[in-house]
C-alpha positions in Angstrom: 36.8 151.8 166.3 38.2 149.0 168.4 40.2 146.3 166.5 38.9 142.8 166.5 41.5 140.4 167.9 41.9 136.6 167.3 42.2 134.3 170.3 45.0 131.8 169.5 44.0 128.2 169.4 46.0 125.2 170.7 46.0 121.4 170.6 43.3 121.3 173.3 41.1 123.4 171.1 41.3 120.8 168.3 40.7 117.9 170.7 37.6 119.8 172.0 36.4 120.0 168.4 36.6 116.3 168.2 39.9 115.8 166.3 42.3 113.0 167.2 45.8 114.2 168.2 48.5 113.6 165.6 51.6 115.0 164.0 49.5 117.1 161.7 48.4 119.2 164.7 51.6 121.3 164.7 51.4 122.5 161.1 47.6 123.0 161.2 47.8 125.1 164.3 50.5 127.3 162.9 48.5 128.0 159.7 45.1 128.4 161.5 46.6 131.0 163.9 48.4 132.9 161.2 45.2 133.1 159.2 43.0 133.8 162.3 40.6 131.0 161.2 37.5 130.6 163.2 34.1 128.9 163.1 33.2 127.2 159.8 36.4 128.4 158.1 38.5 126.7 160.8 36.6 123.4 160.8 36.6 123.3 157.0 40.4 123.8 157.0 41.0 121.2 159.7 38.8 118.6 158.0 41.1 118.9 155.0 44.2 118.4 157.2 43.1 115.2 158.9 45.2 112.3 157.6 43.3 109.6 155.7 42.7 106.6 157.9 44.8 103.8 156.3 43.0 100.6 155.3 43.9 97.8 157.7 45.8 94.7 156.5 44.7 91.4 157.8 46.6 88.3 158.5 46.7 85.7 155.8 44.2 82.9 156.3 46.7 80.4 154.7 50.4 80.5 155.5 52.9 81.1 152.6 55.1 78.2 151.8 58.6 78.4 153.1 61.9 76.5 152.6 62.5 73.7 155.2 66.3 73.2 155.2 65.9 71.0 158.3 64.7 67.5 159.1 64.8 65.2 162.1 67.4 62.5 161.9 67.1 61.3 165.5 64.2 60.8 167.9 65.6 63.6 170.1 65.2 66.0 167.2 61.5 65.2 166.3 59.8 67.5 168.9 62.1 70.4 168.1 61.6 70.1 164.4 57.8 69.9 164.8 57.8 73.0 166.9 59.9 74.9 164.5 57.6 74.1 161.6 54.5 75.0 163.8 55.9 78.4 164.7 56.9 79.1 161.0 53.4 78.0 159.8 51.9 80.8 161.9 54.6 83.3 161.2 54.1 83.0 157.4 50.6 84.4 157.8 52.0 87.9 158.6 51.0 90.1 155.7 54.3 91.8 155.1 56.2 88.5 154.5 57.0 87.4 151.0 59.3 84.4 151.6 60.9 82.4 154.4 63.3 79.6 155.3 64.6 77.7 158.3 68.1 76.4 158.8 69.3 73.1 160.3 70.1 74.7 163.6 66.6 76.1 164.0 64.8 76.0 167.4 61.8 77.9 168.7 62.1 80.8 171.1 58.5 81.4 172.1 54.9 80.6 171.2 53.8 79.7 167.7 54.1 82.6 165.3 57.4 84.0 166.8 60.3 83.7 164.4 62.6 80.8 165.6 66.4 80.9 165.9 67.6 79.7 162.5 64.7 81.5 160.8 64.8 83.9 157.8 61.9 85.9 156.4 61.9 88.5 153.7 59.3 91.3 154.1 58.3 94.2 151.8 58.5 97.8 153.2 58.6 96.5 156.8 61.1 96.2 159.6 60.0 93.9 162.4 62.1 94.6 165.5 61.1 91.3 167.2 62.5 89.4 164.2 66.0 90.6 164.9 65.3 90.5 168.7 67.0 92.5 171.5 70.4 90.9 170.7 70.7 93.3 167.7 73.6 92.4 165.4 74.8 89.4 167.3 77.9 88.6 165.3 81.3 86.9 165.1 84.8 88.2 164.3 88.0 86.3 163.7 91.6 87.6 163.9 94.6 85.6 162.7 97.7 85.9 164.9 100.3 84.0 162.9 102.5 81.7 165.0 101.5 83.2 168.3 101.1 80.8 171.2 97.3 80.0 171.6 97.6 79.9 175.4 99.2 83.3 175.4 96.4 84.7 173.3 93.7 83.1 175.5 95.4 84.5 178.6 95.7 87.9 177.1 92.1 87.9 176.0 90.9 86.7 179.4 92.6 89.8 180.9 91.0 92.3 178.6 87.5 91.0 177.9 84.4 91.5 180.0 81.5 89.0 180.3 78.4 89.4 182.5 75.9 92.1 183.1 76.6 95.8 182.9 79.4 97.8 181.5 83.1 98.3 182.3 85.0 100.9 184.3 88.1 100.9 182.1 86.2 102.0 179.0 87.4 102.2 175.4 87.2 105.4 173.4 84.2 105.8 171.1 85.1 107.6 167.9 83.6 111.1 167.5 82.2 110.2 164.1 80.2 107.4 165.6 79.0 109.5 168.5 77.9 112.2 166.0 75.8 109.6 164.1 74.3 108.4 167.4 73.3 111.9 168.5 71.9 112.7 165.0 69.4 109.8 165.1 66.0 110.2 166.8 66.0 106.7 168.1 69.5 106.8 169.5 69.9 110.4 170.8 68.9 109.6 174.4 71.1 109.7 177.5 70.4 106.1 178.4 71.5 104.8 175.0 74.5 107.1 174.8 75.7 105.9 178.3 75.4 102.3 177.2 77.2 103.0 173.9 80.1 104.2 176.0 80.1 101.8 179.0 79.3 98.6 177.1 82.0 99.0 174.5 84.4 96.1 175.0 81.9 93.8 176.7 80.5 90.4 175.6 77.4 89.8 177.7 76.3 86.3 178.8 74.4 83.3 177.4 75.9 81.7 174.4 78.4 84.5 173.7 82.0 83.4 173.8 85.7 84.1 173.1 87.4 81.1 171.3 91.0 80.5 170.5 92.2 77.8 168.1 94.4 77.1 165.1 93.5 77.4 161.4 93.4 73.8 160.1 95.0 74.6 156.7 97.9 76.7 158.0 98.3 76.1 161.7 98.0 79.8 162.5 96.6 80.8 165.8 93.2 82.6 165.6 90.7 84.2 168.0 86.9 84.3 167.4 84.6 86.5 169.5 80.8 86.1 169.5 78.5 88.8 170.9 76.1 91.5 169.9 75.4 95.2 170.6 74.7 94.7 174.3 72.6 97.3 176.1 73.0 99.8 173.3 71.2 97.6 170.8 68.8 96.3 173.4 67.5 99.8 174.2 67.0 100.5 170.5 65.0 97.3 170.2 62.7 98.3 173.0 62.1 101.7 171.4 61.6 100.1 168.0 59.0 97.7 169.5 57.0 100.6 170.9 57.0 102.4 167.6 56.1 99.2 165.7 53.2 98.6 168.1 51.8 102.0 167.3 51.8 101.2 163.6 50.4 97.7 164.2 47.3 99.0 166.0 46.6 101.3 163.0 47.7 99.0 160.1 47.1 95.5 161.2 45.4 95.1 164.6 44.9 91.3 164.1 48.7 90.8 163.6 50.1 89.6 167.0 52.1 92.2 168.8 55.3 90.2 168.6 55.2 90.6 164.8 54.5 94.4 164.7 56.4 96.3 162.1 57.6 99.8 161.2 56.9 100.7 157.6 60.1 101.7 155.9 58.5 104.4 153.8 57.8 106.5 156.9 60.1 108.9 158.8 60.2 106.4 161.6 61.1 103.6 159.3 64.0 105.4 157.7 65.3 106.6 161.1 65.1 103.0 162.5 66.9 101.6 159.5 69.7 104.2 160.0 69.8 103.4 163.7 70.3 99.7 162.9 73.3 100.7 160.7 74.8 102.7 163.5 74.4 99.8 165.9 76.0 97.5 163.4 79.1 99.7 163.2 79.2 100.0 167.0 79.0 96.2 167.3 81.8 95.7 164.8 83.9 98.2 166.9 82.9 96.3 170.0 84.6 93.2 168.6 87.6 95.1 167.2 88.6 96.9 170.4 88.8 93.4 172.2 90.8 91.9 169.3 93.2 94.9 169.2 93.7 94.9 173.0 94.3 91.2 173.0 96.9 91.5 170.2 98.7 94.3 172.1 98.7 92.4 175.4 99.9 89.1 173.8 102.5 90.9 171.7 101.0 89.2 168.7 100.9 90.3 165.1 97.6 90.6 163.3 97.7 88.9 159.8 94.0 88.8 158.9 90.6 89.7 160.2 87.0 89.5 159.1 83.5 89.3 160.6 79.9 88.8 159.9 76.6 89.3 161.8 74.0 86.6 162.0 71.2 88.3 163.9 70.1 91.3 161.9 68.0 92.8 159.2 69.5 93.0 155.7 68.1 95.1 152.8 68.1 94.1 149.1 66.1 96.5 146.8 62.7 96.8 148.5 62.9 93.6 150.6 64.1 93.4 154.2 65.6 90.0 155.2 65.2 89.3 158.9 67.7 86.7 160.0 67.1 85.5 163.5 70.3 83.5 163.9 71.2 82.8 160.3 74.5 83.6 158.6 74.4 85.8 155.4 76.2 84.0 152.6 75.7 86.5 149.8 78.0 89.5 149.7 75.1 91.8 149.0 74.1 91.4 152.6 77.5 92.2 154.0 78.7 95.5 152.6 82.1 95.4 154.2 82.9 91.8 153.1 86.4 91.6 151.7 86.8 87.9 151.0 83.3 86.3 150.9 84.1 84.2 154.0 81.8 83.7 156.9 82.0 82.1 160.3 79.7 79.4 161.7 80.6 78.2 165.3 79.2 74.9 166.5 80.2 74.4 170.2 83.3 74.9 172.3 84.7 71.4 171.6 84.1 71.6 167.8 85.8 73.5 165.1 84.5 76.8 163.9 83.6 76.5 160.2 84.9 79.0 157.7 82.4 79.0 154.8 81.5 80.7 151.6 78.4 80.4 149.5 75.8 82.0 147.2 72.1 82.6 147.1 69.9 79.7 146.0 66.1 79.4 145.8 65.9 77.5 149.1 68.6 79.3 151.2 67.5 82.9 150.4 71.2 83.7 150.7 71.7 82.4 154.2 73.3 79.5 156.2 73.1 78.3 159.8 74.7 80.4 162.5 75.7 77.5 164.8 74.5 74.2 166.1 71.2 75.3 167.8 69.4 73.4 170.6 66.9 70.5 170.6 65.7 71.3 174.1 65.7 74.3 176.4 68.5 75.1 178.8 66.4 74.1 181.8 65.5 70.8 180.3 69.1 70.1 179.4 70.2 70.9 182.9 67.6 68.5 184.4 68.8 65.8 182.1 72.2 65.9 183.8 70.8 65.0 187.2 72.9 62.4 189.0 76.3 64.0 188.1 78.1 66.8 189.7 78.7 70.0 187.7 82.5 69.2 187.9 82.0 65.7 186.5 80.0 67.0 183.6 82.5 69.7 182.9 85.5 67.4 183.0 83.8 64.9 180.7 82.8 67.4 178.1 85.8 69.7 178.0 88.6 67.1 178.1 91.5 68.3 176.0 90.5 71.9 175.7 91.1 74.9 177.9 87.6 76.1 178.9 87.0 79.0 181.3 84.0 80.7 182.7 84.5 84.4 183.4 82.5 84.4 186.6 84.2 81.3 187.9 80.9 79.4 188.0 80.4 76.7 185.4 77.3 77.0 183.2 76.5 73.4 182.0 73.8 74.8 179.7 76.7 76.0 177.5 78.7 72.8 177.4 78.8 70.8 174.1 75.9 68.3 175.0 73.5 71.2 175.3 73.7 71.8 171.6 72.5 69.9 168.5 74.8 67.2 167.1 77.4 69.2 165.1 77.8 66.4 162.5 74.1 66.5 161.8 74.1 70.2 161.2 77.1 70.0 158.9 75.6 67.1 157.0 72.4 69.0 156.4 74.3 72.1 155.3 75.7 70.0 152.5 72.3 68.4 151.8 70.5 71.7 151.4 73.3 73.7 149.8 73.9 76.0 152.7 77.5 77.1 152.1 80.7 75.3 151.4 83.3 74.7 154.2 86.6 76.0 153.0 88.6 75.9 156.3 88.1 75.3 160.0 89.4 76.8 163.3 90.4 73.8 165.4 89.7 74.3 169.2 92.3 75.2 171.7 90.1 76.8 174.4 87.4 79.3 175.1 85.9 81.7 177.6 82.2 82.1 178.3 80.3 84.1 180.9 79.4 81.4 183.3 76.6 81.6 185.9 76.1 85.1 187.3 75.7 85.7 191.0 72.6 87.8 190.0 71.2 84.8 188.1 69.9 85.0 184.6 66.2 85.0 184.7 65.9 85.7 181.0 67.3 82.3 180.2 64.6 80.2 181.8 63.3 77.9 179.2 65.1 79.7 176.4 67.0 77.8 173.8 69.2 80.5 172.4 
């Protein structure tokens, strides 16, 4: 008697039967083929495998209240403040958000509903990639160099740093432990990301990123502060995160705008993305550190102290995720490697960098400003300077400090007048209880990227 054989089925078989493709296909096919299921037995089994369709979550009809640690003190600030509140009013309708706040340096970065710079929102079981943006883990690090000559430190830093697009040819070593964590993560283990992790180490990018040298007000010690994020490494993670978040958004909350899509933390993707962010955080800290160490070696300076903090990241506390789009974490629970409770808040190249400490209050959610922010876009600011040459503007605004642009081309959208009034920001920090200033780094000079020969299309109209 001839044996009856079972014809194996595959994914196309299931699709032809009317099932929607999904991760469940793999396990179901394995079992169905092992058991030689056919006909009604097959469909009965498959019907039991189909994941339940999740109930969709709609936007709130009314925005949650949030803390407004910001007010207009001058006519030039009114429009900016109104736009910040307008975008926050829409943002607070997103169903995952449970609380929010805006800081004195807040300014919008897009249409209403997109988190502004200087915005903080806490969400439950949700990581929103757009709320930390492509500049993942933008952060600041300070190194104290004792009695070193500030000019020698700035010259040494200028020789070892790298601003502008792309990576560097004289690369720094990436520790094997960090490489192992990169290759073990499903979001990061990709040739493109690994290449950027190697080539972008020791680079600072463009825009408002800087290298600043000054003296500690209380002691006179020379100090260097760097400001930059995770460069192309983090940028690529952001892009992948947004794609995954969009997939969840269409299933879970199709009426939520795409810019506010999220990855549920209680999924494999959510846990992997959270771990990827921690890897990027450690890479970014290393990105600062290699430049500080190389500067110390070249300047022959002795390192006496160092600390850092991010201000563009997602922070976890119990089951809540705090998305800080340009806001400094005050509370040590947000900075696991904090050693002294101190944080850095830069203002502009001609102003001191504030060294602050603070605690969580009802209105600050554990955060402070990350800088001075902008009242108008870069383009609007540049247009306001019509009638003066770039050199005239530069000379007026940088008198008494050693300011350099890495490309050799002055970027007037990064000069002091492009930013909010530093005195106003500091006054509102006191008014709203947003950290206590315990010391300051007084300016000697700084290096910024400058205008690139390739241009910077991403900066048109942007305020960051």
